[in-house]
PyMOL Python script that loads the backbone (N, CA, C, O; Angstrom):
from pymol import cmd

cmd.read_pdbstr("""\
ATOM      1  N   LEU A   1     -48.561  63.174  -9.573  1.00  0.00           N
ATOM      2  CA  LEU A   1     -47.208  62.907 -10.099  1.00  0.00           C
ATOM      3  C   LEU A   1     -47.194  61.538 -10.754  1.00  0.00           C
ATOM      4  O   LEU A   1     -47.302  60.514 -10.080  1.00  0.00           O
ATOM      5  N   ARG A   2     -47.060  61.527 -12.069  1.00  0.00           N
ATOM      6  CA  ARG A   2     -47.027  60.265 -12.805  1.00  0.00           C
ATOM      7  C   ARG A   2     -45.623  60.029 -13.330  1.00  0.00           C
ATOM      8  O   ARG A   2     -45.013  60.922 -13.918  1.00  0.00           O
ATOM      9  N   PHE A   3     -45.114  58.832 -13.119  1.00  0.00           N
ATOM     10  CA  PHE A   3     -43.773  58.519 -13.609  1.00  0.00           C
ATOM     11  C   PHE A   3     -43.806  58.130 -15.078  1.00  0.00           C
ATOM     12  O   PHE A   3     -42.912  58.484 -15.845  1.00  0.00           O
ATOM     13  N   SER A   4     -44.848  57.397 -15.461  1.00  0.00           N
ATOM     14  CA  SER A   4     -45.010  57.073 -16.879  1.00  0.00           C
ATOM     15  C   SER A   4     -46.479  56.838 -17.168  1.00  0.00           C
ATOM     16  O   SER A   4     -47.258  56.570 -16.253  1.00  0.00           O
ATOM     17  N   ALA A   5     -46.860  56.936 -18.421  1.00  0.00           N
ATOM     18  CA  ALA A   5     -48.260  56.799 -18.797  1.00  0.00           C
ATOM     19  C   ALA A   5     -48.743  55.356 -18.630  1.00  0.00           C
ATOM     20  O   ALA A   5     -49.942  55.111 -18.500  1.00  0.00           O
ATOM     21  N   THR A   6     -47.803  54.404 -18.634  1.00  0.00           N
ATOM     22  CA  THR A   6     -48.205  53.001 -18.562  1.00  0.00           C
ATOM     23  C   THR A   6     -48.456  52.545 -17.128  1.00  0.00           C
ATOM     24  O   THR A   6     -49.085  51.509 -16.912  1.00  0.00           O
ATOM     25  N   MET A   7     -47.973  53.307 -16.144  1.00  0.00           N
ATOM     26  CA  MET A   7     -48.215  52.924 -14.752  1.00  0.00           C
ATOM     27  C   MET A   7     -49.683  53.134 -14.406  1.00  0.00           C
ATOM     28  O   MET A   7     -50.231  54.217 -14.611  1.00  0.00           O
ATOM     29  N   SER A   8     -50.310  52.091 -13.881  1.00  0.00           N
ATOM     30  CA  SER A   8     -51.702  52.239 -13.474  1.00  0.00           C
ATOM     31  C   SER A   8     -51.791  52.183 -11.955  1.00  0.00           C
ATOM     32  O   SER A   8     -50.832  51.801 -11.283  1.00  0.00           O
ATOM     33  N   ASP A   9     -52.938  52.562 -11.423  1.00  0.00           N
ATOM     34  CA  ASP A   9     -53.120  52.548  -9.982  1.00  0.00           C
ATOM     35  C   ASP A   9     -53.322  51.132  -9.449  1.00  0.00           C
ATOM     36  O   ASP A   9     -53.088  50.859  -8.272  1.00  0.00           O
ATOM     37  N   LYS A  10     -53.760  50.234 -10.335  1.00  0.00           N
ATOM     38  CA  LYS A  10     -54.004  48.863  -9.897  1.00  0.00           C
ATOM     39  C   LYS A  10     -52.711  48.051  -9.972  1.00  0.00           C
ATOM     40  O   LYS A  10     -51.922  48.224 -10.901  1.00  0.00           O
ATOM     41  N   PRO A  11     -52.491  47.162  -8.991  1.00  0.00           N
ATOM     42  CA  PRO A  11     -51.298  46.314  -9.055  1.00  0.00           C
ATOM     43  C   PRO A  11     -51.408  45.310 -10.200  1.00  0.00           C
ATOM     44  O   PRO A  11     -52.501  44.888 -10.577  1.00  0.00           O
ATOM     45  N   ASP A  12     -50.265  44.945 -10.733  1.00  0.00           N
ATOM     46  CA  ASP A  12     -50.218  43.962 -11.814  1.00  0.00           C
ATOM     47  C   ASP A  12     -50.337  42.574 -11.196  1.00  0.00           C
ATOM     48  O   ASP A  12     -49.407  42.099 -10.543  1.00  0.00           O
ATOM     49  N   MET A  13     -51.484  41.920 -11.400  1.00  0.00           N
ATOM     50  CA  MET A  13     -51.742  40.636 -10.758  1.00  0.00           C
ATOM     51  C   MET A  13     -50.737  39.571 -11.179  1.00  0.00           C
ATOM     52  O   MET A  13     -50.382  38.705 -10.380  1.00  0.00           O
ATOM     53  N   ALA A  14     -50.279  39.629 -12.422  1.00  0.00           N
ATOM     54  CA  ALA A  14     -49.302  38.654 -12.899  1.00  0.00           C
ATOM     55  C   ALA A  14     -47.999  38.795 -12.108  1.00  0.00           C
ATOM     56  O   ALA A  14     -47.376  37.800 -11.739  1.00  0.00           O
ATOM     57  N   GLU A  15     -47.602  40.031 -11.857  1.00  0.00           N
ATOM     58  CA  GLU A  15     -46.386  40.274 -11.080  1.00  0.00           C
ATOM     59  C   GLU A  15     -46.522  39.721  -9.666  1.00  0.00           C
ATOM     60  O   GLU A  15     -45.594  39.117  -9.130  1.00  0.00           O
ATOM     61  N   ILE A  16     -47.687  39.935  -9.075  1.00  0.00           N
ATOM     62  CA  ILE A  16     -47.924  39.473  -7.710  1.00  0.00           C
ATOM     63  C   ILE A  16     -47.884  37.950  -7.648  1.00  0.00           C
ATOM     64  O   ILE A  16     -47.270  37.379  -6.747  1.00  0.00           O
ATOM     65  N   GLU A  17     -48.531  37.299  -8.597  1.00  0.00           N
ATOM     66  CA  GLU A  17     -48.562  35.838  -8.604  1.00  0.00           C
ATOM     67  C   GLU A  17     -47.172  35.269  -8.854  1.00  0.00           C
ATOM     68  O   GLU A  17     -46.802  34.239  -8.292  1.00  0.00           O
ATOM     69  N   LYS A  18     -46.406  35.948  -9.702  1.00  0.00           N
ATOM     70  CA  LYS A  18     -45.054  35.503 -10.014  1.00  0.00           C
ATOM     71  C   LYS A  18     -44.157  35.611  -8.780  1.00  0.00           C
ATOM     72  O   LYS A  18     -43.264  34.790  -8.569  1.00  0.00           O
ATOM     73  N   PHE A  19     -44.411  36.630  -7.981  1.00  0.00           N
ATOM     74  CA  PHE A  19     -43.604  36.846  -6.781  1.00  0.00           C
ATOM     75  C   PHE A  19     -43.741  35.663  -5.828  1.00  0.00           C
ATOM     76  O   PHE A  19     -42.750  35.037  -5.454  1.00  0.00           O
ATOM     77  N   GLY A  20     -44.962  35.370  -5.446  1.00  0.00           N
ATOM     78  CA  GLY A  20     -45.213  34.191  -4.628  1.00  0.00           C
ATOM     79  C   GLY A  20     -44.681  34.294  -3.212  1.00  0.00           C
ATOM     80  O   GLY A  20     -43.802  35.104  -2.919  1.00  0.00           O
ATOM     81  N   LYS A  21     -45.225  33.465  -2.343  1.00  0.00           N
ATOM     82  CA  LYS A  21     -44.828  33.485  -0.938  1.00  0.00           C
ATOM     83  C   LYS A  21     -43.473  32.833  -0.719  1.00  0.00           C
ATOM     84  O   LYS A  21     -42.845  33.054   0.316  1.00  0.00           O
ATOM     85  N   SER A  22     -43.008  32.033  -1.676  1.00  0.00           N
ATOM     86  CA  SER A  22     -41.748  31.320  -1.510  1.00  0.00           C
ATOM     87  C   SER A  22     -40.569  32.278  -1.389  1.00  0.00           C
ATOM     88  O   SER A  22     -39.546  31.939  -0.794  1.00  0.00           O
ATOM     89  N   LYS A  23     -40.715  33.479  -1.955  1.00  0.00           N
ATOM     90  CA  LYS A  23     -39.621  34.448  -1.890  1.00  0.00           C
ATOM     91  C   LYS A  23     -39.569  35.171  -0.552  1.00  0.00           C
ATOM     92  O   LYS A  23     -38.556  35.776  -0.201  1.00  0.00           O
ATOM     93  N   LEU A  24     -40.672  35.102   0.193  1.00  0.00           N
ATOM     94  CA  LEU A  24     -40.711  35.788   1.477  1.00  0.00           C
ATOM     95  C   LEU A  24     -40.029  34.925   2.533  1.00  0.00           C
ATOM     96  O   LEU A  24     -40.383  33.763   2.729  1.00  0.00           O
ATOM     97  N   LYS A  25     -39.050  35.511   3.206  1.00  0.00           N
ATOM     98  CA  LYS A  25     -38.369  34.783   4.268  1.00  0.00           C
ATOM     99  C   LYS A  25     -39.064  35.067   5.590  1.00  0.00           C
ATOM    100  O   LYS A  25     -39.546  36.174   5.835  1.00  0.00           O
ATOM    101  N   LYS A  26     -39.105  34.045   6.437  1.00  0.00           N
ATOM    102  CA  LYS A  26     -39.659  34.257   7.768  1.00  0.00           C
ATOM    103  C   LYS A  26     -38.594  34.958   8.599  1.00  0.00           C
ATOM    104  O   LYS A  26     -37.469  34.474   8.725  1.00  0.00           O
ATOM    105  N   THR A  27     -38.962  36.103   9.162  1.00  0.00           N
ATOM    106  CA  THR A  27     -38.003  36.846   9.969  1.00  0.00           C
ATOM    107  C   THR A  27     -38.531  37.021  11.375  1.00  0.00           C
ATOM    108  O   THR A  27     -39.739  37.094  11.599  1.00  0.00           O
ATOM    109  N   GLU A  28     -37.615  37.086  12.310  1.00  0.00           N
ATOM    110  CA  GLU A  28     -37.992  37.338  13.693  1.00  0.00           C
ATOM    111  C   GLU A  28     -38.252  38.830  13.848  1.00  0.00           C
ATOM    112  O   GLU A  28     -37.417  39.661  13.488  1.00  0.00           O
ATOM    113  N   THR A  29     -39.408  39.154  14.384  1.00  0.00           N
ATOM    114  CA  THR A  29     -39.744  40.557  14.589  1.00  0.00           C
ATOM    115  C   THR A  29     -38.995  41.067  15.807  1.00  0.00           C
ATOM    116  O   THR A  29     -39.054  40.476  16.885  1.00  0.00           O
ATOM    117  N   GLN A  30     -38.290  42.178  15.618  1.00  0.00           N
ATOM    118  CA  GLN A  30     -37.589  42.783  16.744  1.00  0.00           C
ATOM    119  C   GLN A  30     -38.155  44.166  16.998  1.00  0.00           C
ATOM    120  O   GLN A  30     -38.355  44.951  16.071  1.00  0.00           O
ATOM    121  N   GLU A  31     -38.410  44.454  18.262  1.00  0.00           N
ATOM    122  CA  GLU A  31     -38.929  45.761  18.634  1.00  0.00           C
ATOM    123  C   GLU A  31     -37.807  46.782  18.495  1.00  0.00           C
ATOM    124  O   GLU A  31     -36.798  46.701  19.195  1.00  0.00           O
ATOM    125  N   LYS A  32     -37.984  47.745  17.588  1.00  0.00           N
ATOM    126  CA  LYS A  32     -36.933  48.740  17.385  1.00  0.00           C
ATOM    127  C   LYS A  32     -36.929  49.771  18.501  1.00  0.00           C
ATOM    128  O   LYS A  32     -35.869  50.206  18.951  1.00  0.00           O
ATOM    129  N   ASN A  33     -38.112  50.159  18.946  1.00  0.00           N
ATOM    130  CA  ASN A  33     -38.218  51.148  20.016  1.00  0.00           C
ATOM    131  C   ASN A  33     -39.010  50.564  21.178  1.00  0.00           C
ATOM    132  O   ASN A  33     -40.188  50.875  21.355  1.00  0.00           O
ATOM    133  N   PRO A  34     -38.354  49.710  21.973  1.00  0.00           N
ATOM    134  CA  PRO A  34     -39.082  49.160  23.120  1.00  0.00           C
ATOM    135  C   PRO A  34     -39.429  50.279  24.089  1.00  0.00           C
ATOM    136  O   PRO A  34     -38.666  51.232  24.253  1.00  0.00           O
ATOM    137  N   LEU A  35     -40.576  50.158  24.725  1.00  0.00           N
ATOM    138  CA  LEU A  35     -40.993  51.194  25.661  1.00  0.00           C
ATOM    139  C   LEU A  35     -40.095  51.159  26.888  1.00  0.00           C
ATOM    140  O   LEU A  35     -39.720  50.081  27.351  1.00  0.00           O
ATOM    141  N   PRO A  36     -39.745  52.328  27.420  1.00  0.00           N
ATOM    142  CA  PRO A  36     -38.899  52.359  28.619  1.00  0.00           C
ATOM    143  C   PRO A  36     -39.654  51.814  29.822  1.00  0.00           C
ATOM    144  O   PRO A  36     -40.879  51.901  29.899  1.00  0.00           O
ATOM    145  N   SER A  37     -38.899  51.252  30.759  1.00  0.00           N
ATOM    146  CA  SER A  37     -39.525  50.732  31.969  1.00  0.00           C
ATOM    147  C   SER A  37     -39.909  51.887  32.881  1.00  0.00           C
ATOM    148  O   SER A  37     -39.485  53.023  32.672  1.00  0.00           O
ATOM    149  N   LYS A  38     -40.722  51.586  33.904  1.00  0.00           N
ATOM    150  CA  LYS A  38     -41.130  52.631  34.848  1.00  0.00           C
ATOM    151  C   LYS A  38     -39.907  53.238  35.531  1.00  0.00           C
ATOM    152  O   LYS A  38     -39.865  54.438  35.800  1.00  0.00           O
ATOM    153  N   GLU A  39     -38.899  52.381  35.810  1.00  0.00           N
ATOM    154  CA  GLU A  39     -37.679  52.864  36.467  1.00  0.00           C
ATOM    155  C   GLU A  39     -36.989  53.911  35.600  1.00  0.00           C
ATOM    156  O   GLU A  39     -36.563  54.956  36.092  1.00  0.00           O
ATOM    157  N   THR A  40     -36.883  53.622  34.315  1.00  0.00           N
ATOM    158  CA  THR A  40     -36.218  54.549  33.394  1.00  0.00           C
ATOM    159  C   THR A  40     -36.957  55.878  33.353  1.00  0.00           C
ATOM    160  O   THR A  40     -36.335  56.940  33.348  1.00  0.00           O
ATOM    161  N   ILE A  41     -38.281  55.816  33.322  1.00  0.00           N
ATOM    162  CA  ILE A  41     -39.088  57.036  33.272  1.00  0.00           C
ATOM    163  C   ILE A  41     -38.867  57.863  34.536  1.00  0.00           C
ATOM    164  O   ILE A  41     -38.714  59.083  34.465  1.00  0.00           O
ATOM    165  N   GLU A  42     -38.849  57.197  35.694  1.00  0.00           N
ATOM    166  CA  GLU A  42     -38.626  57.902  36.961  1.00  0.00           C
ATOM    167  C   GLU A  42     -37.258  58.571  36.975  1.00  0.00           C
ATOM    168  O   GLU A  42     -37.129  59.719  37.401  1.00  0.00           O
ATOM    169  N   GLN A  43     -36.236  57.857  36.510  1.00  0.00           N
ATOM    170  CA  GLN A  43     -34.879  58.418  36.481  1.00  0.00           C
ATOM    171  C   GLN A  43     -34.837  59.656  35.597  1.00  0.00           C
ATOM    172  O   GLN A  43     -34.212  60.656  35.950  1.00  0.00           O
ATOM    173  N   GLU A  44     -35.501  59.589  34.453  1.00  0.00           N
ATOM    174  CA  GLU A  44     -35.490  60.725  33.534  1.00  0.00           C
ATOM    175  C   GLU A  44     -36.246  61.917  34.126  1.00  0.00           C
ATOM    176  O   GLU A  44     -35.849  63.066  33.936  1.00  0.00           O
ATOM    177  N   LYS A  45     -37.344  61.633  34.847  1.00  0.00           N
ATOM    178  CA  LYS A  45     -38.098  62.703  35.499  1.00  0.00           C
ATOM    179  C   LYS A  45     -37.219  63.413  36.522  1.00  0.00           C
ATOM    180  O   LYS A  45     -37.179  64.642  36.579  1.00  0.00           O
ATOM    181  N   GLN A  46     -36.509  62.612  37.338  1.00  0.00           N
ATOM    182  CA  GLN A  46     -35.651  63.181  38.378  1.00  0.00           C
ATOM    183  C   GLN A  46     -34.510  63.972  37.747  1.00  0.00           C
ATOM    184  O   GLN A  46     -34.148  65.036  38.249  1.00  0.00           O
ATOM    185  N   ALA A  47     -33.947  63.474  36.668  1.00  0.00           N
ATOM    186  CA  ALA A  47     -32.850  64.163  35.987  1.00  0.00           C
ATOM    187  C   ALA A  47     -33.336  65.491  35.424  1.00  0.00           C
ATOM    188  O   ALA A  47     -32.593  66.472  35.408  1.00  0.00           O
ATOM    189  N   GLY A  48     -34.578  65.525  34.963  1.00  0.00           N
ATOM    190  CA  GLY A  48     -35.124  66.743  34.386  1.00  0.00           C
ATOM    191  C   GLY A  48     -35.428  67.802  35.427  1.00  0.00           C
ATOM    192  O   GLY A  48     -35.410  68.996  35.126  1.00  0.00           O
ATOM    193  N   GLU A  49     -35.713  67.368  36.669  1.00  0.00           N
ATOM    194  CA  GLU A  49     -36.076  68.311  37.727  1.00  0.00           C
ATOM    195  C   GLU A  49     -34.866  69.033  38.291  1.00  0.00           C
ATOM    196  O   GLU A  49     -34.979  70.190  38.697  1.00  0.00           O
ATOM    197  N   SER A  50     -33.715  68.383  38.327  1.00  0.00           N
ATOM    198  CA  SER A  50     -32.528  68.973  38.964  1.00  0.00           C
ATOM    199  C   SER A  50     -31.955  70.121  38.156  1.00  0.00           C
ATOM    200  O   SER A  50     -30.958  70.721  38.556  1.00  0.00           O
TER     201      SER A  50
END
""", "prot")
cmd.dss("prot")
cmd.show_as("cartoon", "prot")
cmd.util.cbc("prot")
cmd.orient("prot")
């Protein structure tokens, strides 16, 4: 699937250099799906058995 004939598979190095690291903001990584604790797993097991 090609969007246009001018699009190449290689990234445009000029675009990358122009972007630069200054535009990247430092963000705090937040766990979107933290793993459940052992207690939570046990509760869910018991709920499933009843």
